[in-house]
C-alpha angles and dihedrals in degrees: 000000000000095000095045093052093050089043093059090047091050093051090054088050092055091053094050103029122115111290095012098096135045089235094062094041088057095041121110131194109295129195115226110249112256092240145343145104127297141180132209142187132189156136132255132193104222124201116188121214118244114288131216118194114208138156113295130196119342104250092173096270131103119288117240097218103021096200136060093236093059121079144125112258128188146106141280114225127240119271143177120257121199118209139188125184142177122201147160128232108221099179135007084270111027126067137161131207143178114215137187120207131184121190128206118245114299112214115214118208120181148123132252122219106215113158118264093004093110136260093282117056104161117201133186139184142165123230129193121189139186124187138198115190132179106203141177125213133198117203102216103196147324111253117192109215098186135274091058092296128124144181124218113205119203142177127209147173135193146174132214139115142283126220115205141182120197116194143162097031108171131169116200130197108205100158115025122182090253109041090192096046141083092311096045119145123255126264092267091041096272112170115231115235146172120230116210124213122259119259135202132172147132123258130193109250135205126193136187126185146178124195150143131244122211117197109231099175137342106313093354120110136180111215126198115184143170111225130190117195131190107197097176112233142331126202152144121287121275110245094018121137125254114212110224111197114187137162100201095127093046093260128076114269125189125199126179118206126178111233138182119262121281117209142187132194112252115209127158141194117206145181109214126198118187142168112222124195120193124203 
């Protein structure tokens, strides 16, 4: 999934990169307008940092893990985020925008570390996110690169919020320490598992970015930027029921137990390519 997301973004860069389109081949150095509105649309390849799900706040229910040294650790895959923004340039160097982004579904793959549950305890979950960010940008300079072309490096930072939904969180136990014990398989080889409750929420979000803009035509710029985003945490719902499925008496048994929330930090690194039109 990581390679496919970056591959799509790389294909977009080839289409819009310097020398790849008639627009850019014909473009000459442009001076940013002193002020005025603009809009932008783009795609980003987002790679989330490694995540560790552990017990969250005590809401009066049972904890899932029970001890700080127990957790589920793993990685979210890389996905594409689509973004649209509207902004205003206040000076030739300073601009402000509000942008909305929506990511395709992140897939989490990891492993738990419960005692006596075996060396391999695979876990999986799905995560969907939406972000609204207000950001300021400072266009550092205009650097001519020859043949009438130029690049315009910039830095930026923003704040906002991220809405998320976490679903299909399942922990499986295919090879416990005692194959005939509590985590034995079912009569047809069924693997015992624990299903965690879904979770949804909204987290305060911060973003920093550095990038370059390339004029493609009068008032049209192609931006490529690196972006780091701290979206707080994601997690399962407090008071939601876990579904415990076991086969220790030969037949399938299901038990539901309300638990406290489980949470993991959610931070991403991204490469963002956008087309910006100034009016």
